[in-house]
C-alpha positions, 0 to 999 in steps of 0.5 A: 632914250634909255629904258629908265627914261621911257618908264618915267616919260610913260608915267608922266604921259599917263598922269597927264592923260588922266588928269587932262581927260585926254579921252573920256575913258582915260579921264574916268579910268582907274589909276590902278588900270591906267598906270600899269597898262601904260608901263606894260607897253612903254618899252615894247617898241624896243623889241626891235633891238636885241640889247634893249631891256625887252630884247635881252629877255625875249631874244628869240623874238627880238633878233628876227624883228631886228633883222627884218626891220632894224632898230627904230623901224616898223615898231616905232611907226604908226603902222605898228600902233594900228596893227597892235590895236587891230590885233587887240580888237580881234574877237577874243574869248570873253574872259580875255577882253580888256577893260577900256581904260587898260586898253587905252593905257596900253596904247598910250604907253606904246605911243609915249615910247614913240614920242619920247624917241622923237625927242632924240636926234635919230627921231622915228619913222612915224610913216614907215615904210616911208623913211622920213624921220620925225624928230624934235631933238631936245635930248642928245646922248653927249649930255648923258642920262642926267638931262634925260632924267631931269626932263622926264621928272620935270614932265612928271611934276608938270603932269601932277601939277596940271589941274584936274577938272580944267578944260579937257582935251576930249570931245567937248574940249577947248581945243575943239571949241577953238577949232570950231570958232576958227572954222565958223569965222572963216566960213562967215568971212567967205560968206561975207566976201561972196555976198559982196 
C-alpha cells in the first residue's frame, strides 16, 4: 500500500474508532488529539524500508532496521506493537506523559498500517518471528493506486456515515453482550444434557 493509502486508511480508522466508541478513551477523546496521533504513527511500520516516505527521511534508522529484519518483518508484527506500547509506558518525566486519547490514537495509527498491509497479497507476519503471513488480498498492485484510493476513501465515507451513539464496541457493547448470550446458551445446554 502507498503512503497516501495508509494516511487515508488511518483517517478512516480514527473516525470509525471514535464514532463507534472502540474504547471509552477514544470515544470520549478529542478529535484534535485522536486524528493527529493516528496520523503520527500510521507510516511508522514502513521505517523498515529505506525507500519509504519515512525511510528516506530517516535513512540512518531505516537502513539498519531493513538489514536486520527486512521489509514487512518485525515492524509489521504484534510484537512491535507490544514493544512500542511498553516503551511508551515506561516511567517518563511528568511533562512527557501523553494524554490517554493521544496514546490510544498512536496505537491505532500503527495498527491501521498493519491492517492495511494485510489487504495486499504480501500480507504481514503478525506473529513474527513466526513466518506465517496474514492476508486478505483485496488490493493488487496491478490494479494501480486508483483501486487503493477508492477503497480507502470509501472506508472514510463509511466511517463518517457510521451513526455516533449507536451500540458501541466497548466494555458494555453489543458484541460482548452477544458473546455472553452465546456462552449462557451453551452453559444452559450443557447443564441440561448433564441433568438428563
